[in-house]
ChimeraX commands (.cxc) that place a marker at each C-alpha (Angstrom):
marker #1 position 0.16,-0.11,-0.13 radius 0.5
marker #1 position 1.58,3.34,-1.01 radius 0.5
marker #1 position 1.15,6.25,1.29 radius 0.5
marker #1 position -0.30,9.62,0.38 radius 0.5
marker #1 position 1.98,12.06,1.73 radius 0.5
marker #1 position 0.99,15.49,2.38 radius 0.5
marker #1 position 3.66,17.76,4.30 radius 0.5
marker #1 position 1.60,20.77,3.69 radius 0.5
marker #1 position -0.80,19.53,6.13 radius 0.5
marker #1 position 1.61,21.01,9.02 radius 0.5
marker #1 position 0.32,24.53,7.52 radius 0.5
marker #1 position -3.16,23.98,7.18 radius 0.5
marker #1 position -5.63,25.56,9.56 radius 0.5
marker #1 position -6.21,23.54,12.85 radius 0.5
marker #1 position -9.85,22.77,13.72 radius 0.5
marker #1 position -9.70,25.26,16.55 radius 0.5
marker #1 position -7.38,27.75,18.50 radius 0.5
marker #1 position -6.87,29.94,15.18 radius 0.5
marker #1 position -3.60,28.36,14.51 radius 0.5
marker #1 position -1.81,25.84,12.42 radius 0.5
marker #1 position -1.03,22.03,12.97 radius 0.5
marker #1 position 2.54,23.22,12.99 radius 0.5
marker #1 position 1.79,25.35,15.87 radius 0.5
marker #1 position 0.40,22.56,17.74 radius 0.5
marker #1 position 3.59,20.55,17.18 radius 0.5
marker #1 position 5.87,23.69,18.48 radius 0.5
marker #1 position 3.38,24.17,21.64 radius 0.5
marker #1 position 4.07,20.31,22.37 radius 0.5
marker #1 position 7.84,20.57,21.42 radius 0.5
marker #1 position 8.10,23.25,24.12 radius 0.5
marker #1 position 6.27,21.51,26.90 radius 0.5
marker #1 position 8.29,18.47,26.37 radius 0.5
marker #1 position 11.68,20.62,26.41 radius 0.5
marker #1 position 10.02,22.64,29.74 radius 0.5
marker #1 position 9.20,19.33,31.08 radius 0.5
marker #1 position 12.51,17.79,30.52 radius 0.5
marker #1 position 14.38,20.51,32.07 radius 0.5
marker #1 position 12.36,21.21,35.19 radius 0.5
marker #1 position 12.48,17.28,35.88 radius 0.5
marker #1 position 16.15,17.05,35.29 radius 0.5
marker #1 position 16.74,19.73,37.92 radius 0.5
marker #1 position 14.48,17.83,40.09 radius 0.5
marker #1 position 16.37,14.47,39.52 radius 0.5
marker #1 position 20.01,16.14,39.67 radius 0.5
marker #1 position 19.39,17.66,43.02 radius 0.5
marker #1 position 17.42,14.80,44.46 radius 0.5
marker #1 position 19.83,12.17,43.06 radius 0.5
marker #1 position 22.81,14.11,44.35 radius 0.5
marker #1 position 21.35,14.40,47.71 radius 0.5
marker #1 position 20.50,10.44,48.10 radius 0.5
marker #1 position 23.88,9.80,46.36 radius 0.5
marker #1 position 25.69,11.28,49.08 radius 0.5
marker #1 position 23.36,9.53,51.76 radius 0.5
marker #1 position 24.54,6.18,50.11 radius 0.5
marker #1 position 28.26,6.81,50.70 radius 0.5
marker #1 position 27.95,8.37,54.08 radius 0.5
marker #1 position 29.52,6.49,57.25 radius 0.5
marker #1 position 26.29,6.24,58.94 radius 0.5
marker #1 position 24.35,2.97,58.14 radius 0.5
marker #1 position 20.98,4.58,59.06 radius 0.5
marker #1 position 21.41,7.52,56.30 radius 0.5
marker #1 position 22.76,4.85,53.80 radius 0.5
marker #1 position 19.84,2.76,54.38 radius 0.5
marker #1 position 17.37,5.65,53.68 radius 0.5
marker #1 position 19.16,6.30,50.31 radius 0.5
marker #1 position 18.92,2.68,49.54 radius 0.5
marker #1 position 15.15,2.54,50.19 radius 0.5
marker #1 position 14.74,5.59,47.99 radius 0.5
marker #1 position 16.50,3.98,45.13 radius 0.5
marker #1 position 14.80,0.46,45.64 radius 0.5
marker #1 position 11.23,2.29,45.55 radius 0.5
marker #1 position 11.44,4.51,42.46 radius 0.5
marker #1 position 13.65,2.33,40.31 radius 0.5
marker #1 position 11.52,-0.83,40.74 radius 0.5
marker #1 position 8.25,0.67,40.35 radius 0.5
marker #1 position 7.13,1.11,36.39 radius 0.5
marker #1 position 7.36,4.91,35.04 radius 0.5
marker #1 position 3.98,4.81,33.98 radius 0.5
marker #1 position 2.65,3.40,37.41 radius 0.5
marker #1 position 4.49,6.24,39.04 radius 0.5
marker #1 position 2.90,8.65,36.96 radius 0.5
marker #1 position -0.65,7.42,37.65 radius 0.5
marker #1 position -0.04,7.34,41.43 radius 0.5
marker #1 position 1.01,10.89,41.52 radius 0.5
marker #1 position -1.93,11.78,39.23 radius 0.5
marker #1 position -4.55,9.84,41.17 radius 0.5
marker #1 position -3.27,10.00,44.77 radius 0.5
marker #1 position -0.83,12.82,45.22 radius 0.5
marker #1 position -3.50,15.90,45.04 radius 0.5
marker #1 position -5.46,14.38,47.76 radius 0.5
marker #1 position -2.23,13.90,49.93 radius 0.5
marker #1 position -1.89,17.62,49.94 radius 0.5
marker #1 position -3.40,19.99,53.04 radius 0.5
marker #1 position -7.22,20.36,52.27 radius 0.5
marker #1 position -6.64,24.02,50.98 radius 0.5
marker #1 position -4.11,23.53,49.23 radius 0.5
marker #1 position -5.37,20.33,47.43 radius 0.5
marker #1 position -8.57,22.21,46.69 radius 0.5
marker #1 position -6.67,25.14,44.93 radius 0.5
marker #1 position -4.64,22.68,43.22 radius 0.5
marker #1 position -7.61,20.73,41.98 radius 0.5
marker #1 position -10.31,23.44,41.40 radius 0.5
marker #1 position -8.31,26.46,40.65 radius 0.5
marker #1 position -5.15,25.60,38.87 radius 0.5
marker #1 position -4.98,25.25,35.09 radius 0.5
marker #1 position -5.43,21.56,34.39 radius 0.5
marker #1 position -2.41,21.49,31.93 radius 0.5
marker #1 position -0.17,23.23,34.80 radius 0.5
marker #1 position -1.47,20.55,37.25 radius 0.5
marker #1 position -0.38,17.68,34.72 radius 0.5
marker #1 position 2.98,19.64,34.22 radius 0.5
marker #1 position 3.58,19.83,38.02 radius 0.5
marker #1 position 2.77,16.07,38.34 radius 0.5
marker #1 position 4.77,14.96,35.40 radius 0.5
marker #1 position 7.77,16.94,36.88 radius 0.5
marker #1 position 7.50,15.12,40.30 radius 0.5
marker #1 position 6.93,11.73,38.72 radius 0.5
marker #1 position 9.52,11.93,36.14 radius 0.5
marker #1 position 12.05,13.92,38.33 radius 0.5
marker #1 position 11.88,11.39,41.17 radius 0.5
marker #1 position 12.07,8.43,39.01 radius 0.5
marker #1 position 15.01,9.57,37.05 radius 0.5
marker #1 position 16.42,10.99,40.48 radius 0.5
marker #1 position 16.60,7.32,41.73 radius 0.5
marker #1 position 19.01,6.51,38.66 radius 0.5
marker #1 position 21.07,9.64,39.08 radius 0.5
marker #1 position 21.49,8.59,42.90 radius 0.5
marker #1 position 23.65,5.44,41.63 radius 0.5
marker #1 position 25.57,7.42,39.22 radius 0.5
marker #1 position 26.56,9.91,41.93 radius 0.5
marker #1 position 27.32,7.23,44.33 radius 0.5
marker #1 position 29.39,5.25,41.90 radius 0.5
marker #1 position 31.26,8.23,41.00 radius 0.5
marker #1 position 32.07,9.04,44.74 radius 0.5
marker #1 position 33.08,5.51,45.39 radius 0.5
marker #1 position 35.17,5.55,42.27 radius 0.5
marker #1 position 37.78,8.34,43.84 radius 0.5
marker #1 position 40.57,7.42,46.09 radius 0.5
marker #1 position 39.73,7.27,49.77 radius 0.5
marker #1 position 42.88,9.54,50.07 radius 0.5
marker #1 position 40.94,12.36,49.00 radius 0.5
marker #1 position 38.47,12.11,51.70 radius 0.5
marker #1 position 41.13,11.66,54.26 radius 0.5
marker #1 position 43.33,14.39,52.98 radius 0.5
marker #1 position 40.15,16.95,53.23 radius 0.5
marker #1 position 39.32,15.93,56.65 radius 0.5
marker #1 position 42.72,15.83,57.81 radius 0.5
marker #1 position 43.44,19.48,56.45 radius 0.5
marker #1 position 40.33,20.46,58.81 radius 0.5
marker #1 position 37.66,20.53,56.52 radius 0.5
marker #1 position 33.78,19.10,57.74 radius 0.5
marker #1 position 32.45,16.15,56.11 radius 0.5
marker #1 position 30.00,18.56,54.16 radius 0.5
marker #1 position 32.66,20.77,53.08 radius 0.5
marker #1 position 34.80,17.85,51.80 radius 0.5
marker #1 position 31.88,16.53,49.96 radius 0.5
marker #1 position 30.96,19.80,48.59 radius 0.5
marker #1 position 34.58,21.14,47.70 radius 0.5
marker #1 position 36.66,17.96,47.11 radius 0.5
marker #1 position 34.41,14.81,46.31 radius 0.5
marker #1 position 31.48,15.91,44.40 radius 0.5
marker #1 position 33.55,17.97,41.86 radius 0.5
marker #1 position 35.45,15.33,41.15 radius 0.5
marker #1 position 32.94,12.83,40.98 radius 0.5
marker #1 position 30.74,14.74,38.30 radius 0.5
marker #1 position 33.76,14.76,36.03 radius 0.5
marker #1 position 33.65,11.27,36.05 radius 0.5
marker #1 position 30.04,10.77,35.75 radius 0.5
marker #1 position 29.24,13.22,32.92 radius 0.5
marker #1 position 28.82,10.28,30.37 radius 0.5
marker #1 position 26.28,8.13,32.20 radius 0.5
marker #1 position 24.45,11.28,33.34 radius 0.5
marker #1 position 24.40,12.22,29.54 radius 0.5
marker #1 position 22.47,8.79,29.21 radius 0.5
marker #1 position 20.07,9.44,31.59 radius 0.5
marker #1 position 19.47,12.76,30.15 radius 0.5
marker #1 position 18.73,11.08,26.87 radius 0.5
marker #1 position 16.44,8.67,28.40 radius 0.5
marker #1 position 14.59,11.31,30.21 radius 0.5
marker #1 position 14.15,13.32,27.14 radius 0.5
marker #1 position 12.21,10.32,25.88 radius 0.5
marker #1 position 10.41,9.21,28.99 radius 0.5
marker #1 position 8.58,12.67,28.76 radius 0.5
marker #1 position 6.34,10.96,26.31 radius 0.5
marker #1 position 4.54,8.91,29.13 radius 0.5
marker #1 position 3.48,12.42,30.61 radius 0.5
marker #1 position 0.52,12.12,27.52 radius 0.5
marker #1 position -1.15,9.18,29.68 radius 0.5
marker #1 position -2.19,11.58,32.14 radius 0.5
marker #1 position -3.11,14.08,30.13 radius 0.5
marker #1 position -0.39,16.70,29.73 radius 0.5
marker #1 position -0.52,18.28,26.09 radius 0.5
marker #1 position 3.27,17.61,25.14 radius 0.5
marker #1 position 4.81,16.55,21.81 radius 0.5
marker #1 position 3.41,12.93,21.66 radius 0.5
marker #1 position 0.15,13.95,22.90 radius 0.5
marker #1 position -0.19,16.92,19.82 radius 0.5
marker #1 position 0.86,14.30,17.47 radius 0.5
marker #1 position -2.00,12.08,18.34 radius 0.5
marker #1 position -4.25,15.11,18.31 radius 0.5
marker #1 position -2.75,15.95,14.65 radius 0.5
marker #1 position -3.40,12.34,13.61 radius 0.5
marker #1 position -6.79,12.60,15.05 radius 0.5
marker #1 position -8.24,15.51,13.48 radius 0.5
marker #1 position -5.84,15.47,10.04 radius 0.5
marker #1 position -5.52,11.36,9.49 radius 0.5
marker #1 position -2.00,11.89,8.38 radius 0.5
marker #1 position -0.11,9.20,10.58 radius 0.5
marker #1 position 3.03,9.24,8.76 radius 0.5
marker #1 position 3.70,12.91,8.56 radius 0.5
marker #1 position 2.59,13.25,12.26 radius 0.5
marker #1 position 4.91,10.87,13.61 radius 0.5
marker #1 position 7.91,11.57,11.52 radius 0.5
marker #1 position 7.56,14.99,12.69 radius 0.5
marker #1 position 7.51,14.10,16.11 radius 0.5
marker #1 position 10.27,11.49,15.55 radius 0.5
marker #1 position 12.57,14.36,14.20 radius 0.5
marker #1 position 11.50,16.37,16.94 radius 0.5
marker #1 position 12.84,14.13,19.70 radius 0.5
marker #1 position 16.08,13.61,17.53 radius 0.5
marker #1 position 16.59,17.12,17.50 radius 0.5
marker #1 position 16.39,17.56,21.35 radius 0.5
marker #1 position 18.41,14.74,22.16 radius 0.5
marker #1 position 20.92,16.32,19.58 radius 0.5
marker #1 position 20.93,19.14,21.36 radius 0.5
marker #1 position 21.62,17.70,24.83 radius 0.5
marker #1 position 24.27,15.39,23.57 radius 0.5
marker #1 position 26.31,18.55,21.94 radius 0.5
marker #1 position 25.77,20.47,25.49 radius 0.5
marker #1 position 27.07,17.73,27.45 radius 0.5
marker #1 position 29.86,16.97,25.16 radius 0.5
marker #1 position 30.89,20.61,25.50 radius 0.5
marker #1 position 30.59,20.20,29.24 radius 0.5
marker #1 position 32.54,17.10,29.52 radius 0.5
marker #1 position 35.40,18.85,27.89 radius 0.5
marker #1 position 35.17,21.68,30.02 radius 0.5
marker #1 position 35.19,19.69,33.14 radius 0.5
marker #1 position 38.13,17.44,31.97 radius 0.5
marker #1 position 41.30,17.75,34.27 radius 0.5
marker #1 position 44.32,18.25,32.07 radius 0.5
marker #1 position 47.32,15.35,32.61 radius 0.5
marker #1 position 44.68,13.14,34.49 radius 0.5
marker #1 position 42.27,10.60,33.88 radius 0.5
marker #1 position 39.29,12.50,36.01 radius 0.5
marker #1 position 36.73,13.41,33.51 radius 0.5
marker #1 position 37.85,11.83,30.28 radius 0.5
marker #1 position 41.08,10.65,28.54 radius 0.5
marker #1 position 44.73,11.48,29.55 radius 0.5
marker #1 position 45.74,14.78,27.82 radius 0.5
marker link #1:1,2 radius 0.2
marker link #1:2,3 radius 0.2
marker link #1:3,4 radius 0.2
marker link #1:4,5 radius 0.2
marker link #1:5,6 radius 0.2
marker link #1:6,7 radius 0.2
marker link #1:7,8 radius 0.2
marker link #1:8,9 radius 0.2
marker link #1:9,10 radius 0.2
marker link #1:10,11 radius 0.2
marker link #1:11,12 radius 0.2
marker link #1:12,13 radius 0.2
marker link #1:13,14 radius 0.2
marker link #1:14,15 radius 0.2
marker link #1:15,16 radius 0.2
marker link #1:16,17 radius 0.2
marker link #1:17,18 radius 0.2
marker link #1:18,19 radius 0.2
marker link #1:19,20 radius 0.2
marker link #1:20,21 radius 0.2
marker link #1:21,22 radius 0.2
marker link #1:22,23 radius 0.2
marker link #1:23,24 radius 0.2
marker link #1:24,25 radius 0.2
marker link #1:25,26 radius 0.2
marker link #1:26,27 radius 0.2
marker link #1:27,28 radius 0.2
marker link #1:28,29 radius 0.2
marker link #1:29,30 radius 0.2
marker link #1:30,31 radius 0.2
marker link #1:31,32 radius 0.2
marker link #1:32,33 radius 0.2
marker link #1:33,34 radius 0.2
marker link #1:34,35 radius 0.2
marker link #1:35,36 radius 0.2
marker link #1:36,37 radius 0.2
marker link #1:37,38 radius 0.2
marker link #1:38,39 radius 0.2
marker link #1:39,40 radius 0.2
marker link #1:40,41 radius 0.2
marker link #1:41,42 radius 0.2
marker link #1:42,43 radius 0.2
marker link #1:43,44 radius 0.2
marker link #1:44,45 radius 0.2
marker link #1:45,46 radius 0.2
marker link #1:46,47 radius 0.2
marker link #1:47,48 radius 0.2
marker link #1:48,49 radius 0.2
marker link #1:49,50 radius 0.2
marker link #1:50,51 radius 0.2
marker link #1:51,52 radius 0.2
marker link #1:52,53 radius 0.2
marker link #1:53,54 radius 0.2
marker link #1:54,55 radius 0.2
marker link #1:55,56 radius 0.2
marker link #1:56,57 radius 0.2
marker link #1:57,58 radius 0.2
marker link #1:58,59 radius 0.2
marker link #1:59,60 radius 0.2
marker link #1:60,61 radius 0.2
marker link #1:61,62 radius 0.2
marker link #1:62,63 radius 0.2
marker link #1:63,64 radius 0.2
marker link #1:64,65 radius 0.2
marker link #1:65,66 radius 0.2
marker link #1:66,67 radius 0.2
marker link #1:67,68 radius 0.2
marker link #1:68,69 radius 0.2
marker link #1:69,70 radius 0.2
marker link #1:70,71 radius 0.2
marker link #1:71,72 radius 0.2
marker link #1:72,73 radius 0.2
marker link #1:73,74 radius 0.2
marker link #1:74,75 radius 0.2
marker link #1:75,76 radius 0.2
marker link #1:76,77 radius 0.2
marker link #1:77,78 radius 0.2
marker link #1:78,79 radius 0.2
marker link #1:79,80 radius 0.2
marker link #1:80,81 radius 0.2
marker link #1:81,82 radius 0.2
marker link #1:82,83 radius 0.2
marker link #1:83,84 radius 0.2
marker link #1:84,85 radius 0.2
marker link #1:85,86 radius 0.2
marker link #1:86,87 radius 0.2
marker link #1:87,88 radius 0.2
marker link #1:88,89 radius 0.2
marker link #1:89,90 radius 0.2
marker link #1:90,91 radius 0.2
marker link #1:91,92 radius 0.2
marker link #1:92,93 radius 0.2
marker link #1:93,94 radius 0.2
marker link #1:94,95 radius 0.2
marker link #1:95,96 radius 0.2
marker link #1:96,97 radius 0.2
marker link #1:97,98 radius 0.2
marker link #1:98,99 radius 0.2
marker link #1:99,100 radius 0.2
marker link #1:100,101 radius 0.2
marker link #1:101,102 radius 0.2
marker link #1:102,103 radius 0.2
marker link #1:103,104 radius 0.2
marker link #1:104,105 radius 0.2
marker link #1:105,106 radius 0.2
marker link #1:106,107 radius 0.2
marker link #1:107,108 radius 0.2
marker link #1:108,109 radius 0.2
marker link #1:109,110 radius 0.2
marker link #1:110,111 radius 0.2
marker link #1:111,112 radius 0.2
marker link #1:112,113 radius 0.2
marker link #1:113,114 radius 0.2
marker link #1:114,115 radius 0.2
marker link #1:115,116 radius 0.2
marker link #1:116,117 radius 0.2
marker link #1:117,118 radius 0.2
marker link #1:118,119 radius 0.2
marker link #1:119,120 radius 0.2
marker link #1:120,121 radius 0.2
marker link #1:121,122 radius 0.2
marker link #1:122,123 radius 0.2
marker link #1:123,124 radius 0.2
marker link #1:124,125 radius 0.2
marker link #1:125,126 radius 0.2
marker link #1:126,127 radius 0.2
marker link #1:127,128 radius 0.2
marker link #1:128,129 radius 0.2
marker link #1:129,130 radius 0.2
marker link #1:130,131 radius 0.2
marker link #1:131,132 radius 0.2
marker link #1:132,133 radius 0.2
marker link #1:133,134 radius 0.2
marker link #1:134,135 radius 0.2
marker link #1:135,136 radius 0.2
marker link #1:136,137 radius 0.2
marker link #1:137,138 radius 0.2
marker link #1:138,139 radius 0.2
marker link #1:139,140 radius 0.2
marker link #1:140,141 radius 0.2
marker link #1:141,142 radius 0.2
marker link #1:142,143 radius 0.2
marker link #1:143,144 radius 0.2
marker link #1:144,145 radius 0.2
marker link #1:145,146 radius 0.2
marker link #1:146,147 radius 0.2
marker link #1:147,148 radius 0.2
marker link #1:148,149 radius 0.2
marker link #1:149,150 radius 0.2
marker link #1:150,151 radius 0.2
marker link #1:151,152 radius 0.2
marker link #1:152,153 radius 0.2
marker link #1:153,154 radius 0.2
marker link #1:154,155 radius 0.2
marker link #1:155,156 radius 0.2
marker link #1:156,157 radius 0.2
marker link #1:157,158 radius 0.2
marker link #1:158,159 radius 0.2
marker link #1:159,160 radius 0.2
marker link #1:160,161 radius 0.2
marker link #1:161,162 radius 0.2
marker link #1:162,163 radius 0.2
marker link #1:163,164 radius 0.2
marker link #1:164,165 radius 0.2
marker link #1:165,166 radius 0.2
marker link #1:166,167 radius 0.2
marker link #1:167,168 radius 0.2
marker link #1:168,169 radius 0.2
marker link #1:169,170 radius 0.2
marker link #1:170,171 radius 0.2
marker link #1:171,172 radius 0.2
marker link #1:172,173 radius 0.2
marker link #1:173,174 radius 0.2
marker link #1:174,175 radius 0.2
marker link #1:175,176 radius 0.2
marker link #1:176,177 radius 0.2
marker link #1:177,178 radius 0.2
marker link #1:178,179 radius 0.2
marker link #1:179,180 radius 0.2
marker link #1:180,181 radius 0.2
marker link #1:181,182 radius 0.2
marker link #1:182,183 radius 0.2
marker link #1:183,184 radius 0.2
marker link #1:184,185 radius 0.2
marker link #1:185,186 radius 0.2
marker link #1:186,187 radius 0.2
marker link #1:187,188 radius 0.2
marker link #1:188,189 radius 0.2
marker link #1:189,190 radius 0.2
marker link #1:190,191 radius 0.2
marker link #1:191,192 radius 0.2
marker link #1:192,193 radius 0.2
marker link #1:193,194 radius 0.2
marker link #1:194,195 radius 0.2
marker link #1:195,196 radius 0.2
marker link #1:196,197 radius 0.2
marker link #1:197,198 radius 0.2
marker link #1:198,199 radius 0.2
marker link #1:199,200 radius 0.2
marker link #1:200,201 radius 0.2
marker link #1:201,202 radius 0.2
marker link #1:202,203 radius 0.2
marker link #1:203,204 radius 0.2
marker link #1:204,205 radius 0.2
marker link #1:205,206 radius 0.2
marker link #1:206,207 radius 0.2
marker link #1:207,208 radius 0.2
marker link #1:208,209 radius 0.2
marker link #1:209,210 radius 0.2
marker link #1:210,211 radius 0.2
marker link #1:211,212 radius 0.2
marker link #1:212,213 radius 0.2
marker link #1:213,214 radius 0.2
marker link #1:214,215 radius 0.2
marker link #1:215,216 radius 0.2
marker link #1:216,217 radius 0.2
marker link #1:217,218 radius 0.2
marker link #1:218,219 radius 0.2
marker link #1:219,220 radius 0.2
marker link #1:220,221 radius 0.2
marker link #1:221,222 radius 0.2
marker link #1:222,223 radius 0.2
marker link #1:223,224 radius 0.2
marker link #1:224,225 radius 0.2
marker link #1:225,226 radius 0.2
marker link #1:226,227 radius 0.2
marker link #1:227,228 radius 0.2
marker link #1:228,229 radius 0.2
marker link #1:229,230 radius 0.2
marker link #1:230,231 radius 0.2
marker link #1:231,232 radius 0.2
marker link #1:232,233 radius 0.2
marker link #1:233,234 radius 0.2
marker link #1:234,235 radius 0.2
marker link #1:235,236 radius 0.2
marker link #1:236,237 radius 0.2
marker link #1:237,238 radius 0.2
marker link #1:238,239 radius 0.2
marker link #1:239,240 radius 0.2
marker link #1:240,241 radius 0.2
marker link #1:241,242 radius 0.2
marker link #1:242,243 radius 0.2
marker link #1:243,244 radius 0.2
marker link #1:244,245 radius 0.2
marker link #1:245,246 radius 0.2
marker link #1:246,247 radius 0.2
marker link #1:247,248 radius 0.2
marker link #1:248,249 radius 0.2
view
């Protein structure tokens, strides 16, 4: 069966909104990019925090970090999305819950819930990357910093974390690329992002090939931008004459 290509469909008037189908895809792309950025900030901060906990001498704190990882890594992402969507708003204080469900724009609700779900899910994976980076460092770095009079928090902030991040830039890049693709799951709870807009375009225009080829190229472009940025960051963070952050120079 031969497909009837019609790439001009993107410039035709959409059935509502006084915009073209291309505007739908652009709006979806911007929402996807914003979701990725916000969720990555959450994942990086939460993942770094629990990654540090998993390397502390305190057994209880290590257990807290391990529990977080076990919960969020072992529950499927789509299940976590629906847990946040169905249960999380009802767990808020009553006034805040009423405001969130009754007064906040629905797409803003979906965006916030998607950011939390995707950020905490990816944070568990970032946690393991941070933990691995810290444990890959020589113990002498920790002991030397403590011997110089630094407190344990100062040792992590000024010595261990900067070097650990240099080591884990490549695996963090992979996590970022996975997160870009995982944003598509947000469409299941109603967020009007890139995949959701492609489905709308297909529903109203009937052009499946054009819709999903365009969406595929949009995801490829976003991932390409992420890879280029992380490549530059990896080069900037590489320490000369050492193996930390890349090949020896």
